[in-house]
C-alpha positions in Angstrom: 1.0 37.9 -41.0 2.5 40.7 -38.9 2.7 42.9 -42.0 -0.9 42.1 -42.8 -2.1 43.2 -39.4 -0.1 46.4 -39.7 -1.7 47.1 -43.1 -5.2 46.5 -41.6 -4.4 49.0 -38.8 -3.1 51.6 -41.4 -6.2 51.2 -43.6 -8.5 51.6 -40.6 -6.7 54.8 -39.6 -7.2 56.2 -43.1 -11.0 55.8 -42.9 -12.8 59.1 -42.8 -16.4 58.1 -42.8 -16.4 56.5 -39.3 -13.2 57.4 -37.4 -14.7 56.9 -34.0 -15.8 53.3 -34.8 -12.4 52.6 -36.4 -10.2 53.7 -33.5 -11.0 50.6 -31.3 -10.4 48.3 -34.3 -7.0 50.0 -34.9 -6.0 49.3 -31.3 -7.3 45.8 -31.6 -5.3 45.0 -34.7 -2.1 46.5 -33.2 -2.6 44.6 -30.0 -3.0 41.3 -31.9 0.1 42.1 -33.9 2.1 42.8 -30.7 0.9 39.6 -29.1 1.6 37.5 -32.2 5.1 39.0 -32.5 5.8 38.1 -28.9 4.6 34.5 -29.4 6.6 34.1 -32.6 9.9 35.8 -31.7 10.2 36.0 -27.9 13.0 34.0 -26.2 11.7 34.7 -22.7 12.1 31.4 -20.9 9.8 32.6 -18.1 6.8 31.7 -20.4 5.5 28.4 -21.7 4.4 28.5 -25.4 1.9 26.2 -27.0 -0.8 25.8 -29.6 -4.3 24.8 -28.6 -7.2 23.7 -30.8 -10.8 24.2 -29.6 -13.6 23.3 -32.0 -12.8 25.1 -35.3 -10.4 27.6 -33.7 -6.7 27.5 -33.2 -5.2 29.5 -30.3 -1.6 30.5 -29.7 -0.9 30.6 -26.0 1.9 32.1 -23.9 1.6 31.6 -20.2 4.0 32.8 -17.5 5.8 29.8 -15.9 5.5 30.4 -12.2 7.4 27.2 -11.1 10.4 29.2 -10.0 8.4 31.6 -7.9 6.4 28.8 -6.3 9.5 26.8 -5.6 11.2 29.8 -4.0 8.1 30.6 -1.9 7.2 27.1 -0.8 10.5 25.2 -0.7 13.6 27.3 -1.1 13.1 30.4 1.1 16.3 31.3 3.1 14.7 30.1 6.4 13.7 26.7 5.0 15.7 23.5 4.6 14.7 21.2 1.8 16.1 17.8 0.8 15.5 16.5 -2.7 16.4 12.9 -3.3 15.6 10.5 -6.2 17.3 7.9 -8.3 16.8 10.1 -11.4 17.7 13.7 -10.2 21.2 13.8 -11.7 21.8 14.3 -15.4 25.2 13.3 -16.8 26.4 13.0 -13.2 25.4 16.5 -12.1 22.4 18.6 -11.0 22.8 21.7 -13.2 19.8 20.7 -15.3 17.5 20.2 -12.3 18.7 23.4 -10.6 18.0 25.4 -13.8 14.5 23.9 -14.1 13.5 24.5 -10.5 15.3 27.8 -10.1 17.5 26.6 -7.3 20.2 29.2 -6.7 22.1 27.8 -3.7 22.3 24.1 -2.9 24.7 21.4 -1.7 24.6 18.4 -4.0 25.8 14.8 -3.6 25.6 11.9 -6.1 25.8 8.6 -4.2 27.0 5.6 -6.3 24.5 2.8 -6.7 25.2 -0.3 -4.6 24.0 -2.6 -7.5 26.6 -4.3 -9.5 24.9 -3.8 -12.9 27.5 -5.8 -15.0 26.8 -8.8 -12.8 23.2 -8.3 -11.6 21.5 -6.9 -14.8 21.0 -7.9 -18.4 19.9 -5.4 -21.0 17.9 -7.2 -23.8 16.1 -5.6 -26.8 13.8 -7.9 -28.7 14.3 -7.5 -32.5 11.1 -9.1 -33.7 8.3 -7.1 -32.0 6.0 -5.1 -34.2 5.3 -1.4 -33.5 3.3 -0.9 -30.3 0.5 0.7 -32.4 0.2 -2.4 -34.5 -2.7 -4.7 -33.6 -0.3 -7.7 -33.5 1.9 -6.1 -30.8 0.0 -7.4 -27.8 0.2 -11.1 -28.8 3.8 -10.8 -29.8 4.8 -9.0 -26.5 2.9 -11.6 -24.5 4.8 -14.4 -26.2 8.1 -12.7 -25.6 7.3 -12.1 -21.9 6.3 -15.8 -21.4 9.6 -16.9 -22.9 11.6 -14.5 -20.7 9.7 -15.6 -17.6 10.4 -19.3 -18.3 14.1 -18.5 -18.6 14.1 -16.4 -15.4 11.9 -18.8 -13.5 9.4 -16.1 -12.7 11.9 -13.4 -11.8 10.9 -10.3 -13.8 9.7 -6.7 -13.5 7.6 -5.7 -16.5 6.6 -2.1 -17.1 3.6 -0.9 -19.2 2.6 2.6 -20.4 -1.1 1.6 -20.9 -3.6 0.0 -18.5 -5.4 -1.6 -21.3 -2.3 -3.2 -22.7 -1.2 -4.4 -19.3 -4.5 -6.1 -18.7 -4.5 -7.7 -22.2 -1.0 -9.0 -21.8 -1.8 -10.2 -18.3 -4.7 -12.2 -19.5 -2.5 -14.0 -22.0 0.6 -14.4 -19.9 -1.1 -15.6 -16.7 -2.5 -18.6 -18.6 0.8 -19.6 -20.1 3.2 -19.6 -17.2 3.4 -22.1 -14.4 3.6 -19.3 -11.8 0.9 -17.8 -9.5 -0.1 -14.4 -10.8 -1.5 -11.3 -9.1 -3.2 -8.3 -10.7 -3.8 -5.2 -8.6 -7.3 -4.0 -8.7 -8.6 -7.5 -7.8 -7.5 -7.1 -4.2 -5.8 -4.8 -1.8 -2.4 -3.4 -2.9 -0.7 -4.5 0.4 -1.8 -8.1 -0.1 -0.3 -8.1 -3.5 3.0 -6.9 -2.2 3.0 -9.2 0.8 2.3 -12.2 -1.5 5.0 -11.0 -3.8 7.6 -10.6 -1.0 7.0 -14.0 0.5 7.8 -15.9 -2.6 11.4 -17.2 -3.1 11.2 -16.6 -6.9 9.1 -13.7 -8.0 8.6 -11.1 -10.7 6.5 -7.9 -10.8 5.0 -5.8 -13.6 3.3 -2.5 -13.3 2.1 0.5 -15.3 5.0 3.0 -15.6 4.6 6.6 -14.4 1.7 5.8 -12.1 2.4 3.3 -9.4 -1.3 2.8 -8.9 -1.6 -0.4 -10.7 0.8 -3.3 -11.5 1.0 -7.0 -12.0 3.0 -9.2 -9.7 4.0 -12.8 -10.4 5.5 -15.3 -8.0 6.5 -18.9 -8.3 3.9 -21.3 -6.8 
């Protein structure tokens, strides 16, 4: 493709009948070639590269990534003090990945061990019989699995969803099949849901992952 653009520019330069009209086309062909070569071959990590489709057209995009500049200006200036804390900041026990992504040059880091005894307080279970989530049978199968787990845990559970629609569909199925009071955010204030959840001696909570705006709480009646 790059060779084709260069050939177009050379042919336009060789035109004798309309040289003035051809000159802007020569510049345009060479400019497209230069931009395309940058998009295809550049390893500059200060840019974000992606392909965008609009209508019948396909566009190759390269946009400067200003995260580092914004972070330096707003958070990490020499006269500012910033504290970043989360349960998921560290990668393989360190912060090098995060520092590289945010452009942090000087920082003091501390990894605090969890106070949870995971071998005694958690159980990792992977169901082997569920269909693919894109399969129409997934919702019913997942609801059946969740009901069984809730019966074993006596209502203690925290169920995450990546889709509001899937969460509501499974809620409609599960809430009718378990002997526990159920709560669905959106039908009442969020604080009331959490207060009802917290007051129950046995309880479980389910919400849509990555959002925090909507979830489903269950508590033993």
